[in-house]
BABALO-624645 format. One line per 2 residues: number of its first residue (from 1); their letters; for each residue x, y, z of N, C-alpha, C. Coordinates in Angstrom, 2 decimals, always signed. Example, Ala and Ser with C-alpha at 12.3 -4.5 7.8 and 13.67 -1.06 7.14 Angstrom:
<recs>
1) AS) +13.19/-5.69/+7.80/+12.30/-4.50/+7.80/+13.20/-3.30/+7.80 | +12.85/-2.25/+7.08/+13.67/-1.06/+7.14/+12.90/+0.03/+7.87 $
</recs>
This chain:
<recs>
1) MN) +0.85/-1.18/+0.00/+0.00/+0.00/+0.00/+0.89/+1.23/+0.00 | +0.56/+2.18/-0.84/+1.33/+3.41/-0.94/+0.77/+4.44/+0.04 $
3) IY) +1.66/+5.05/+0.83/+1.27/+5.99/+1.88/+1.84/+7.36/+1.56 | +0.97/+8.37/+1.66/+1.38/+9.77/+1.52/+1.84/+10.28/+2.88 $
5) VG) +2.98/+10.97/+2.90/+3.49/+11.57/+4.13/+3.73/+13.04/+3.84 | +2.91/+13.90/+4.45/+2.99/+15.33/+4.21/+3.46/+16.10/+5.43 $
7) NL) +3.75/+17.38/+5.21/+4.24/+18.31/+6.22/+5.61/+17.88/+6.76 | +6.42/+17.32/+5.87/+7.77/+16.91/+6.25/+8.67/+18.12/+6.46 $
9) PF) +9.56/+18.05/+7.44/+10.59/+19.09/+7.52/+11.38/+19.08/+6.20 | +11.79/+20.25/+5.73/+12.43/+20.32/+4.41/+13.78/+19.64/+4.33 $
11) DT) +14.39/+19.31/+5.48/+15.67/+18.60/+5.46/+15.52/+17.09/+5.57 | +14.28/+16.58/+5.52/+14.04/+15.14/+5.63/+14.60/+14.42/+4.40 $
13) QE) +15.33/+13.34/+4.66/+15.89/+12.51/+3.59/+15.11/+11.19/+3.50 | +15.28/+10.47/+2.41/+14.60/+9.19/+2.25/+14.97/+8.22/+3.37 $
15) GD) +16.20/+8.24/+3.82/+16.63/+7.38/+4.92/+15.89/+7.67/+6.22 | +15.55/+8.95/+6.44/+14.78/+9.32/+7.63/+13.39/+8.69/+7.60 $
17) LR) +12.74/+8.76/+6.44/+11.42/+8.15/+6.30/+11.49/+6.64/+6.43 | +12.52/+6.05/+5.83/+12.70/+4.60/+5.92/+12.84/+4.18/+7.37 $
19) SL) +13.63/+4.90/+8.14/+13.82/+4.58/+9.56/+12.51/+4.73/+10.34 | +11.75/+5.78/+10.04/+10.50/+6.04/+10.74/+9.48/+4.92/+10.50 $
21) FA) +9.39/+4.43/+9.27/+8.39/+3.43/+8.91/+8.87/+1.99/+9.06 | +10.14/+1.75/+9.28/+10.70/+0.40/+9.32/+10.05/-0.49/+10.36 $
23) EY) +9.67/+0.06/+11.49/+9.09/-0.78/+12.54/+7.67/-1.25/+12.21 | +7.07/-0.71/+11.16/+5.69/-1.06/+10.82/+5.58/-2.15/+9.75 $
25) GN) +6.67/-2.49/+9.11/+6.59/-3.56/+8.12/+7.68/-3.45/+7.06 | +7.59/-4.37/+6.09/+8.57/-4.39/+5.00/+8.28/-3.26/+4.03 $
27) IN) +9.31/-2.48/+3.75/+9.18/-1.31/+2.89/+9.61/-1.68/+1.47 | +8.71/-1.42/+0.51/+9.05/-1.64/-0.90/+9.85/-0.46/-1.46 $
29) SV) +9.41/+0.76/-1.11/+10.10/+1.94/-1.63/+9.79/+3.16/-0.77 | +10.69/+4.14/-0.85/+10.54/+5.41/-0.15/+10.97/+6.51/-1.10 $
31) SV) +10.21/+7.60/-1.13/+10.66/+8.74/-1.94/+10.24/+10.05/-1.27 | +11.15/+11.01/-1.27/+10.86/+12.37/-0.84/+10.81/+13.18/-2.13 $
33) IT) +9.72/+13.89/-2.34/+9.53/+14.62/-3.59/+10.29/+15.95/-3.52 | +11.05/+16.21/-4.57/+11.87/+17.42/-4.62/+11.46/+18.29/-5.80 $
35) DR) +11.75/+19.57/-5.68/+11.51/+20.52/-6.74/+12.50/+20.25/-7.88 | +12.02/+20.19/-9.10/+12.89/+19.87/-10.24/+13.99/+20.91/-10.45 $
37) ET) +13.68/+22.17/-10.21/+14.64/+23.23/-10.48/+15.64/+23.43/-9.35 | +15.15/+23.40/-8.10/+16.05/+23.70/-6.98/+16.62/+22.46/-6.31 $
39) GR) +15.93/+21.31/-6.48/+16.37/+20.09/-5.80/+15.96/+20.05/-4.33 | +15.30/+21.11/-3.88/+14.86/+21.18/-2.48/+13.59/+20.36/-2.28 $
41) SR) +13.46/+19.76/-1.10/+12.27/+18.98/-0.77/+11.03/+19.86/-0.89 | +9.95/+19.26/-1.38/+8.68/+19.97/-1.47/+7.84/+19.74/-0.21 $
43) GF) +8.38/+19.01/+0.77/+7.70/+18.84/+2.05/+6.76/+17.65/+2.11 | +6.86/+16.75/+1.12/+6.05/+15.54/+1.20/+6.77/+14.40/+0.50 $
45) GF) +6.29/+13.19/+0.77/+6.89/+12.02/+0.18/+5.93/+10.84/+0.23 | +6.44/+9.68/-0.18/+5.63/+8.47/-0.23/+6.43/+7.30/+0.31 $
47) VD) +5.72/+6.41/+1.02/+6.31/+5.17/+1.50/+5.39/+4.05/+1.06 | +5.95/+3.04/+0.42/+5.16/+1.90/-0.03/+5.48/+0.72/+0.87 $
49) LA) +4.49/+0.28/+1.66/+4.66/-0.88/+2.53/+4.06/-2.10/+1.85 | +4.72/-3.24/+2.02/+4.32/-4.47/+1.35/+2.94/-4.98/+1.79 $
51) DS) +2.63/-4.84/+3.07/+1.40/-5.40/+3.63/+0.41/-4.29/+3.96 | -0.82/-4.39/+3.45/-1.79/-3.31/+3.65/-2.23/-3.17/+5.10 $
53) SQ) -2.31/-4.26/+5.86/-2.70/-4.12/+7.27/-1.60/-3.42/+8.07 | -0.34/-3.69/+7.74/+0.77/-2.99/+8.38/+0.76/-1.52/+7.97 $
55) AR) +0.41/-1.25/+6.73/+0.35/+0.14/+6.25/-0.73/+0.91/+6.99 | -1.90/+0.29/+7.17/-2.98/+0.96/+7.91/-2.55/+1.24/+9.36 $
57) NA) -1.82/+0.31/+9.97/-1.31/+0.50/+11.32/-0.33/+1.68/+11.36 | +0.55/+1.75/+10.37/+1.52/+2.84/+10.30/+0.80/+4.18/+10.14 $
59) IE) -0.23/+4.23/+9.31/-1.01/+5.45/+9.11/-1.63/+5.88/+10.44 | -2.24/+4.93/+11.12/-2.90/+5.23/+12.40/-1.91/+5.75/+13.44 $
61) KL) -0.74/+5.14/+13.51/+0.25/+5.51/+14.53/+1.02/+6.79/+14.20 | +1.27/+7.03/+12.90/+2.15/+8.14/+12.54/+1.44/+9.41/+12.09 $
63) DG) +0.14/+9.35/+11.83/-0.57/+10.57/+11.48/-0.57/+11.49/+12.70 | -0.03/+12.70/+12.55/+0.09/+13.63/+13.67/+1.39/+13.49/+14.44 $
65) HD) +2.25/+12.54/+14.04/+3.54/+12.33/+14.70/+4.42/+13.58/+14.55 | +5.09/+13.96/+15.62/+5.99/+15.12/+15.61/+7.35/+14.67/+15.08 $
67) LN) +7.73/+15.19/+13.92/+9.04/+14.91/+13.34/+9.79/+16.24/+13.26 | +10.75/+16.42/+14.15/+11.55/+17.65/+14.19/+10.69/+18.91/+14.22 $
69) GR) +9.65/+18.88/+15.05/+8.81/+20.07/+15.23/+7.69/+20.24/+14.24 | +7.52/+19.29/+13.32/+6.40/+19.36/+12.36/+5.53/+18.13/+12.55 $
71) FL) +4.22/+18.36/+12.54/+3.27/+17.26/+12.72/+2.91/+16.67/+11.36 | +3.25/+15.39/+11.18/+3.07/+14.74/+9.90/+1.60/+14.50/+9.57 $
73) KV) +1.29/+14.60/+8.29/-0.01/+14.18/+7.76/+0.27/+12.88/+7.02 | -0.32/+11.80/+7.52/-0.05/+10.47/+6.95/-1.38/+9.83/+6.58 $
75) NE) -1.53/+9.46/+5.31/-2.75/+8.77/+4.88/-2.46/+7.95/+3.63 | -3.45/+7.16/+3.22/-3.29/+6.35/+2.02/-3.16/+7.29/+0.82 $
77) AK) -2.16/+7.03/+0.00/-1.94/+7.88/-1.18/-3.07/+7.68/-2.17 | -3.53/+8.78/-2.72/-4.58/+8.74/-3.75/-3.91/+8.67/-5.12 $
79) PR) -4.54/+7.96/-6.06/-3.96/+7.95/-7.41/-3.86/+9.36/-7.95 | -2.82/+9.61/-8.68/-2.60/+10.94/-9.25/-3.64/+11.23/-10.31 $
81) SP) -4.23/+12.41/-10.24/-5.22/+12.77/-11.25/-4.50/+13.22/-12.51 | -5.09/+12.97/-13.67/-4.42/+13.35/-14.92/-4.28/+14.86/-15.03 $
83) RR) -3.16/+15.30/-15.56/-2.94/+16.73/-15.78/-3.75/+17.18/-16.98 | -4.16/+18.42/-16.91/-4.95/+18.98/-18.02/-4.10/+19.81/-18.90 $
</recs>
């Protein structure tokens, strides 16, 4: 299950997210979304957990979690809508 993680501190790295979610299950992939021009984090990312029940547990436990002074928004990622 793909999980959206928002309100990330701008210095968050993929390894930080991997460490945060590791206790909840097997991680397929982690990505922190960056601005194409500046390379700076856009403040959100995605974590794909192998097991959906573990992913739901991670969402429940980590939504509102304080990460370096910012409260995370964690929920199931929605499919991207087509660009117009």
